[in-house]
C-alpha positions in Angstrom: -14.7 -4.1 11.3 -12.4 -4.6 8.3 -9.8 -7.3 7.9 -7.0 -6.7 5.4 -4.8 -9.3 3.7 -1.9 -8.3 1.4 -0.7 -10.3 -1.6 2.0 -9.9 -4.2 5.2 -9.4 -2.4 8.4 -11.2 -3.4 11.9 -10.9 -4.7 12.6 -8.7 -7.8 15.7 -7.3 -9.4 16.4 -3.6 -9.5 14.5 -1.9 -12.2 11.7 -4.5 -12.1 8.0 -4.3 -11.1 5.6 -5.8 -8.7 1.9 -5.3 -8.0 0.7 -5.6 -4.5 -2.9 -6.3 -3.7 -4.8 -5.8 -0.5 -8.1 -7.7 -0.1 -10.6 -6.4 2.4 -13.4 -8.2 4.1 -16.6 -6.5 5.1 -19.3 -4.7 3.1 -18.1 -1.2 4.1 -14.8 -1.3 2.2 -16.0 1.4 -0.2 -16.5 3.9 2.7 -12.8 3.7 3.8 -9.8 5.6 2.6 -6.9 3.2 2.0 -3.2 3.6 2.5 0.0 1.8 1.8 2.9 2.0 4.2 6.3 0.3 4.4 8.8 -0.6 7.1 12.4 -1.5 6.5 14.5 -3.3 9.2 15.5 -0.8 11.9 13.4 2.0 10.5 10.0 3.4 11.3 7.0 2.7 9.3 6.6 5.2 6.6 3.8 6.4 4.3 3.9 5.3 0.7 0.6 6.2 -0.9 -3.1 6.7 -0.1 -6.4 6.8 -2.0 -9.8 8.3 -1.1 -12.8 6.1 -0.7 -14.0 6.9 -4.2 -10.6 6.6 -5.8 -10.8 10.1 -7.0 -7.9 11.5 -4.9 -4.5 10.0 -4.4 -1.4 11.0 -2.5 2.1 9.8 -2.8 5.4 10.0 -0.8 7.9 12.0 -2.8 10.3 9.1 -3.1 7.7 7.0 -5.1 6.1 9.7 -7.3 6.2 8.6 -10.9 7.1 5.1 -10.0 4.2 3.7 -7.9 0.5 3.9 -8.6 -2.3 3.3 -6.0 -5.7 2.3 -7.2 -8.8 0.5 -5.9 -11.7 -1.6 -7.1 -14.6 -1.2 -4.7 -16.5 -3.9 -6.4 -13.7 -6.4 -5.6 -13.0 -4.9 -2.1 -9.4 -4.6 -3.2 -6.7 -1.9 -3.3 -3.6 -2.1 -5.4 -0.1 -0.7 -5.4 1.7 -1.0 -8.8 5.4 -0.5 -8.2 7.7 0.1 -11.1 11.4 1.0 -11.4 12.1 -0.7 -8.1 15.4 -0.2 -6.4 17.1 -1.8 -3.3 15.9 1.1 -1.1 12.4 0.0 -1.7 13.0 -3.3 0.2 10.6 -3.4 3.1 7.5 -5.0 4.5 4.5 -3.3 2.8 1.3 -2.8 4.8 -2.1 -1.7 3.7 -4.4 0.2 6.0 -8.0 1.4 6.1 -9.2 4.6 7.7 -11.7 7.4 7.6 -9.4 9.8 5.8 -6.6 9.4 3.3 -3.9 10.7 5.5 -0.1 10.2 5.5 -0.2 9.6 9.3 -0.2 6.0 10.6 -2.4 7.1 13.4 -5.1 8.0 10.9 -5.8 4.4 10.0 -7.9 2.0 12.1 -7.2 -1.3 10.4 -3.9 -2.9 9.2 -2.9 -5.9 7.2 -0.2 -8.3 8.3 2.2 -7.1 5.7 4.0 -8.6 2.7 7.7 -8.6 2.1 9.2 -6.9 -0.9 12.9 -7.5 -1.6 14.7 -5.7 -4.4 18.1 -7.1 -5.3 20.8 -5.0 -6.9 
């Protein structure tokens, strides 16, 4: 089993940057694909980015391409989401998730963190 804890959320002005971290417990972290999702009030949870177990393959939602970067450090059991050029539409609770494949589907992930709030002011 894998437990996930997100860090790094907060309040930032439009145009600013944040880096989210997701720390995983368990010695099998490196065997899992990891994903980041977000959920804004009144909206469904949506895919943001995913990375393969090795870090060699990444996927992004169209609305974050060129602005967000997902990466992982298997030695530290941590996955990151670097977010640049943030805008108010990026305001949401951000969740990391672990699964067997780096899919864009929420059902493809077996383990979820509790989420971290990101608020972007205009």
